C-alpha angles and dihedrals in degrees: 000000000000116000090217114089141147119209121189129189096020096209133145115290099262127120146197123240133198132192109280107208120108089216103041098064125218119330122203118286116263135181126233125182101226100206098047108026107010130178123334109202093185088074091043093055090048089052093241131135113255117222111176118205094252091061100036093105088067092061111114093011137066115327111249119253119291129234123285112250111246113196119178130167114259112263092222098055136257099327119104094230122032114269126205124231113266107292121250114273090238111045124199111229125194127180115230095204108120097019119123121241091256091051093047092052092048093050089050091051088052093047089057096046092052092046092062086074097029133326107257105148127072120189116213101216101158131030128242096002095069093044087056094055092043090056092045093053091050091047092052093047097245089129133004098232149324118246114207116230110208098190112047094203086067088074091060091050091052096045103032090124094072094053121085095182145282136307113206112216124216106254091192093059117079104238091011087129090057092055088049090050094056093048089049090052093052098041098040093247135130125234111245144143119251091257093055092044088057091048092052092042094233125143120246106241099173128019109191098178109132092001099120133035094203137021088239088059090052093046092050090048090048095051091045094047104037108024093113088054100040114086109260092207099049138063135159130216091213121179110217088221090067098051096091088057096065098247102139106064099113094046092048090045090056097036095243115172105259112204145152129204113211120243131215095273090051096060093103096056119105116274097011115146102156100187090048097048092043090054089051094049094045090054090048094051089046090055095049121090120263122265093034124156129242116197122196123038133274097232140049097180140312108338096359108114123345091295131243104287097042092041092050091046089054091055094041096055090055094048097256127126132205126243103190112228101139103127099032136077143181091073087135086068100033093055095054091073114092125210117167101193139014118191124214120227115271105255123215116249119276116269121264107276115256113192094212096059141095113226115203130190110199107209123179118223142222095041089139084072098093092194090071099062102070093060118344101065092042085074089070093043096049094046112115089235095053110124094020090104133017115278128172128200128208109224129186100243092218086074090089088062100034104041106002100162090054090052087047091061092053092050093050093048097045119114126226090262092052119103130182120205136174116280129210121013101315131285088005140000109280140141109254095202089057104031113130096357092140092065133078092216098051091158090064091053093051091046092057092047094049091048090056091043094053093046089052099044102047098061088052095051092240117161106172134042136208117223131196098244110307126181119237091265090056092044091050087056087056094047092049094045097041104040091156087071117104092207144339120249103204130197137025094247120330094319093134094084091226118133129200130027093271089069099033099056119040148119130262117228092263090054101257112144121234121204108188117199111274094185138054134163102263094111094044127225094329097051104066098095087039095061091048091053090046094051099039096046110164096339113128132212092026126186113206133199095210100199109199114202104219095206090057108033120057122189091266090059092051090051087054094048091053093046091049095047117131118255090255095052120101123183118218140164121264090256092052089047091055091048094049090048093051090049089051089052094049095047098046115083095211114071090200091059094044095053092047092241 
């Protein structure tokens, strides 16, 4: 760990928690002592306040002291997420098809160990997606070529010098392989069975079989033993089901703590003690510096992991944000490319304001999910109708650091009516209403996050941002910290609980327009325009944040929405929507009418 640190509000290590769910609203404030009792996600999922016994005496009185704010410079430099060194001009590519789970995990460990010096190994996980991006990186001059390696053991012969041996995981312990991965990352080992270690002629340095009765015991031992070698700024919600698919290389490379909290459907797996492991993980997050990054994702399906809202709430309260990378790999390679600036297409000016019209900015969701950009979003861009009507895409702004050449492809293939904006809720995915709640100096947590958000947005030409919910106090923080934004696009779907256009489109005290989401996915594919009509009512002109749920609406659906629009509906980009809204404000004599209040 860095010897440089700034600690504010040196109070005892207790913290305050609020209900995590986007849809449940704020629960009553409750205290939890992180070292002894930690965080009970069961109560969070149920939307109930959690008051551990150690803090029960505070109930009904003053809340116990909050956490001190630990702020350390990132040990990888100024970027928000860790970036590799520039990749080798000749990359060695190996196809994972046909390899066993044991072999895939070992090769991914090797890829990460080699990348610490320089990325040299590329794992072909999906055909033809990976081949497409290999060709793109060559075409843009980021590397010279990819040389295919037919026999994967050749990679171990070439790079034996970076491997100090093997750690054998406990196959009988659910998530025993995750404990082993962290040990391997810290001790420059690979994870392998004894049989594979013999095949590769590598010594067994650690054998963790039968070492721990529960995952919580292993996690506690791991943090106690390796905390000075684990990266204090990085962790990874890593489902053990994904490990054989080579999804962990970047977290391994940078020694980020890879962990998984069991969900309700995983209670019967060996070594699960959910309250105990949740307590341990809460203490770990509390002891890490603010504004850290968590890779991966906290859910794999109903009951697998804590789930998205509780998992993001957990990170948010401790001043960490999620950069979703759960299903994807090769970030140890992607991140080595450096692109300083990506320029958005020059948009045409906004149309002339007509006071009897509904202006709609279609904006596609979940772009903070970095795994969607290699393939999923290309379906929109490669559709024959792309560019025939305005369409905006939320994009996690960390993409320029994490997979810059992929972002480059989208920027170069954008149309004049394409706009990219920050998604969701800034540098990483967090819940604004709960961000930094565990800390006494919450403003310091926000300042660090906004500094990173601003530095990420500007080189991408992003001038608005989508938040997950966010009350007006939170949104005012955004408006103050990001004055270059033309507006704020709040909500993932209509989570705000606000009804009617008067509450969905308005101006903050400093003049920043807020366009809360008017649409969701509750009516399915056929209900998009219906929701707009319901919410807008008789209001004219109306200015609509047309939230598009990417998992519901394909490009064909958007083409139909555009074709079925009412005669008084006009589709625009977010920038044009903000310009039209400002014009409407300036030309209406009554400020109350202009602001929609």
